[in-house]
N, C-alpha and C positions, 0 to 999 in steps of 0.2 A: 690560341690559335683558332679554336671552334669559333669563339666570340666573333674574331676577325672573319672568319669565313663567313658565318651568319650575317654579320654587317654587310658585308660585300653583297652577299646574295639578295638581303632586305634592300639594299640599295641600287642594286640593278633591276630588282622587280619593280620599282617605283621610278625608275628614270623618267624624266617629264619630257623632254623636246620631243624627239622623233617618235619613240615607242608608243607613247600613250597617244599621240595625234595623228597618227598615220595609218591608212588602210592600205594594206598589202594587196597588190597585185602582180601578176607576171609580168606586166608592161613597165610598170614603175610604182615608187612609192608617192602616194598623194595624200598630203595632210588632207584630214577632215575639214579643218578649221583654218581659215587664213593660209591658202595655198602658197601666197607669195611669203611666207614667213622666212627670216635670213637663216641660211644654214649654221649650224655650230662651225666654229672656225676649224680650218683644216689640221691645224696642229693638235686640237683637241681629240680629233679622230685618230689622228695617228700616235696619243700617247701609249707607250708600250705598256703591256699588261702589269708589269712590276711597279708601275707607278699609276695604276689605275685608281687609286686613292685621290690623285690630283683631278682627273678625267670627272669622277663622283662630285667632288668638291666645286667645280666651275659649274657644272650641271644645275646642282643645287642653287648656287649663287644666281644664277640666270632666273631659275625658277621662283626664287623668292624675289628678285627684283621684279619679274613681269606680274606675281601675284599682288606684291605692295603697289604696284603703279595703277593697276586696275582698281583695288580697293579705296586708294587714295585719291583719285580722280573720277570714280563713278563711271568711267569710259572703258568699254570692252572693245574698242576698235581694234584692228590687228594691228596698228602700229604702237599700240598701248600693251596688248598681250603679247606680242611679239616684238620687241624692240632689237635693235641692232645690238650685237654681242659687245660692241667697242667697249662701254663702260664697266662690263663684268670682267672683260678680258684684261682691262688696264687694272682694274681693282687686284684681280689675281695675280697678276704678273707683279706688282708692287707689293702685296701684301703677303700673299700666302703661297706663292710658287716655291720658296725653300723651306717649307715644313716637312718634317717627317711624317711618316705614315701616321702614327697615333695622333698628332696634333692636328693633321688634315683630316682625319675621320672625326674628330672632335667638333672642328669647324663645319664638317659637312653637316653632322648633327643638329648644330645649331640653326644653319641656315634651312635644312629640312622642317624643322621646327617652327620657323618663321614662316616659310612658304606655306605650311599647312596651316598656321594661324590666318594669314591673310587669305588664303584660298576659302575658307569660311565665308568671308565678305564676297570675294571675287567672284564665286560660283555664281551665285544668283544674279548678279550683275550682267555676267558673259551671257546665262541661260536666256536672261530677258531680251537681251540684244541680239540673241542667236549666234554667239561665237563661243559655245560650248563644246 
């Protein structure tokens, strides 16, 4: 149980899409980079707390897809770095939506590792292009 709480805390602390890319103000949440980035699907925002493992999984899937696209293409345009959620959403629903908490957590860690691996390549590309 303690390990799961730690994993959830760690996962939440490195959540990628909104928290890492947003400057909080009283008026709005304005992304620092690519203000027109697509929002996370509404159903993901509304995943119940008891199923938060699914939210973490789809967020890491999106992050891995994004970092891989930048690394593979050498392009850090907003469209590459923040693609539509459709591809990730479809893959999650077809492949992972039925996983139990433990298997979803395993997949989340795999996607996090993949994203971090590609991040090492993507970050310098994005910094050079002003999109980090």
